[in-house]
C-alpha positions, 0 to 999 in steps of 0.5 A: 344672797340674792335680792329675792331671798327671804328669812323668817317670813319676810324679804331681806332688807332693801325690799321696802315696806309694802303696807298692802301686803302687810295688811293682808298677812294672816298674822296682821289680821289675827293680831288685830282681832286679838287686839279687839278681843282684849279691849272688849274683855278688860273694858267690859270688866272695868266698866260693868264688872263691878256692882254693889248689892242692896245691902252693901255700898262697896262694889264687888266683882260680878263673878261670884264676888271674886275680886281675883277673877276680875283682876286677872281678866283685866290684867290679861286683857291689858297686857294682851292689848299692849302686846298686840300693838308691840308685835304689830310694830315688830311685824312692820319693822321685820323686813327692814332688819338686815340681820337674820339673828335679830329676826330670829329673836323677834320671831322667837319672842312672838312664838313664846309670848303667843304660846304663853298667852294662849294658855293664860287666856284658857285659864282666864276663860275657865276661871270666869266661866266657873266663877259665873256658874257659882254666882248665887245672886245675879240681880242687878248684874248686866248678864250681857256684859258677863256673857260677852266677857266669857265669850271673848275670852274664849275667842282670844284662846283661838286667836292667840293659838292661831298666832302661835301656829303662824309664829311656829311656821315662820320660825321653821321657814326662817331656819330653812331659808337661812340654811338654804341661803348660806349653803355652798353653791353647786358646782358648775359642770360647764366651768373649765376650772375645777371646783377645788384648786390645789396649788402645785408643790415646789421643792424646798430650797432650804438646807434640809440635809448635810449633802444638799448644796454643800460647798466643795472642798478647796483643792490645792493650787496646781504646781505651775511648773508641772513637776512634782518638785520645784526649786527656785532659780539660783542667781 
């Protein structure tokens, strides 16, 4: 392969890591935003998502007193936070991977996880918005934090959907790059040699038949006297 070839959205091994190019990549920017959105969601729920009423000492979830809604938001946010960090590291190490198969696995994992978390963030947004709309007593609840949680859940749908789109593009480009890089080169019309060489065939020296290389029959020795009947001399 040539040194300027690429596979799955990154240059082949040996090009080195370019931090400026890495920071300017759309995937890096959107992944960083998704990381921030996840922090806002799970940190806001953890800090201000539980309040206690005037008659109860036990704290309850601000989303219609539904503990499952708060737990779901915190779980999705924490996993999203960790995943963003892991995939940022994977994007940085991708140019250093010399094996195209390893790059394919990383891109496929990114594509599958991003698509899954886009759907889960959509579920989180619908769940939190629905439970907040059903909340009866909102006294003592920090509404600004609730609105921020719901808003950043929606923003996470957009950011993870964009990550899914870029991962799909990188996967398709990677398949095309690998196919192009490993294709047979075109024939050179200026070359004096043919593109395909067929060696000449030579006759076989093996005895394949009864009449090939047979030893001639042994003829009897000729008569030394040149006569048909020869008698030895008598002394």
